[in-house]
C-alpha positions in Angstrom: -40.8 61.1 31.3 -41.7 58.3 33.7 -45.2 56.9 34.4 -44.1 56.8 38.0 -42.9 59.7 40.1 -39.5 59.4 41.7 -40.0 57.6 45.0 -37.2 57.6 47.6 -36.9 55.7 50.9 -36.5 56.9 54.4 -35.6 55.0 57.5 -39.2 53.8 58.1 -39.7 52.6 54.6 -36.3 50.9 53.9 -37.5 47.3 54.7 -40.6 47.8 52.4 -38.5 49.0 49.5 -35.8 46.3 50.0 -38.6 43.7 49.8 -40.1 45.4 46.7 -36.7 45.4 45.0 -36.7 41.6 45.5 -40.2 41.3 44.0 -41.9 40.8 47.4 -44.8 42.7 48.8 -44.2 43.4 52.5 -46.8 44.4 55.1 -46.6 44.4 58.9 -47.9 42.0 61.5 -48.8 43.0 65.0 -48.7 40.9 68.2 -52.5 40.3 67.8 -51.8 38.5 64.4 -53.4 41.3 62.4 -51.8 42.0 59.1 -51.4 45.8 58.6 -50.4 48.0 55.7 -46.8 49.1 55.4 -47.4 52.6 56.8 -48.9 51.2 60.1 -47.1 52.3 63.3 -49.2 50.4 65.9 -51.3 47.3 66.1 -54.8 48.7 66.7 -55.9 45.4 68.3 -53.1 45.3 70.9 -52.2 49.1 70.9 -48.5 48.2 70.7 -45.9 49.6 68.3 -44.2 46.2 68.1 -44.8 45.4 64.4 -42.8 42.8 62.4 -42.3 42.7 58.6 -44.4 40.0 56.8 -44.2 39.1 53.1 -47.7 38.6 51.7 -48.9 36.8 48.6 -49.6 39.9 46.5 -53.0 38.5 45.7 -56.1 40.6 46.2 -59.4 41.9 44.9 -60.5 45.3 43.7 -62.8 47.1 46.1 -63.2 50.3 43.9 -61.3 52.2 41.3 -61.1 55.6 39.6 -59.7 56.6 36.2 -57.4 59.5 36.6 -57.7 61.9 33.6 -55.9 64.9 34.9 -52.3 64.5 36.1 -52.0 65.4 39.8 -48.4 66.4 39.1 -46.8 67.7 35.9 -44.3 64.8 35.8 -47.3 62.4 35.3 -48.8 64.3 32.3 -47.6 61.5 29.9 -49.1 58.8 32.2 -52.8 59.9 32.0 -55.2 58.3 31.8 -54.4 55.7 34.4 -56.3 53.7 37.0 -56.0 54.1 40.8 -57.6 51.2 42.6 -58.4 50.3 46.2 -57.3 46.7 46.6 -58.1 44.4 49.5 -55.1 42.0 49.9 -55.9 38.3 50.5 -54.3 38.8 54.0 -56.6 41.7 54.9 -55.0 45.1 54.4 -56.4 47.6 51.9 -54.0 49.5 49.7 -54.4 52.3 47.1 -52.5 51.2 44.1 -51.9 51.8 40.4 -53.6 49.3 38.2 -51.5 48.4 35.1 -52.0 46.2 32.0 -55.2 45.2 30.3 -58.1 46.4 32.5 -61.2 45.0 30.7 -63.5 43.8 32.1 -62.9 45.8 35.3 -65.3 45.3 38.2 -65.4 45.3 42.0 -64.3 41.9 43.2 -62.0 41.4 40.2 -58.9 39.4 41.2 -55.5 41.2 41.0 -51.9 40.5 41.8 -48.8 42.6 42.5 -46.0 43.2 40.1 -43.3 45.7 40.5 -42.1 48.9 38.6 -39.1 51.2 39.0 -39.9 54.8 39.7 -38.1 57.9 38.4 -36.3 58.3 35.1 -32.9 57.3 33.6 -31.6 60.6 34.9 -32.5 59.6 38.5 -34.0 56.2 39.3 -36.0 55.8 42.4 -37.3 52.8 44.4 -39.2 49.8 43.0 -42.9 50.0 44.0 -45.8 47.5 43.8 -48.4 48.0 41.1 -51.2 45.6 40.4 -52.6 43.8 37.4 -55.8 41.9 36.7 -55.7 38.1 37.0 -57.6 36.5 34.2 -60.2 33.9 35.2 -60.0 30.5 33.5 -62.8 31.5 31.2 -61.1 34.7 30.2 -57.8 32.8 29.6 -59.5 30.3 27.4 -61.2 33.2 25.5 -57.9 35.0 25.1 -56.3 31.8 23.8 -59.2 30.6 21.6 -58.1 29.6 18.1 -59.9 32.5 16.4 -58.3 35.1 18.8 -54.9 33.7 18.2 -55.4 33.7 14.4 -56.8 37.3 14.6 -53.8 38.4 16.6 -51.4 36.7 14.2 -53.0 38.4 11.2 -52.8 41.8 12.9 -49.1 41.2 13.9 -48.0 40.0 10.5 -50.2 42.2 8.3 
């Protein structure tokens, strides 16, 4: 069983999934210059449907999050618990995303970055989708790489 339900494209999502397959996070930009989420159909500032694809940095911050303990679909029963997060991208749009990887310490304002995961199972693979992971601060990186932590990790790894 996959941790990600099968996702399939349609005509309106093809460019987004093509970009995700290349490891790029694609949003839309309107004539006003506003960066919009991928599902946007009009630029609210200019009220025009003339939107153009725009690859963004994939950097953002956590606005809020929730730990999902009960699978919303039977196919996700092996994935719980997992974290759904509301992320504000550096370019402005807010997205609801899956947070992956180490999540401590988790707090509003924590920096995150996009990575990508394939949906579906070996029986039927789906599209590649963005997921997000925490970005360690310089202090957290130095703590993770401190000599005592490295020695502890080596002892645990090698018994």
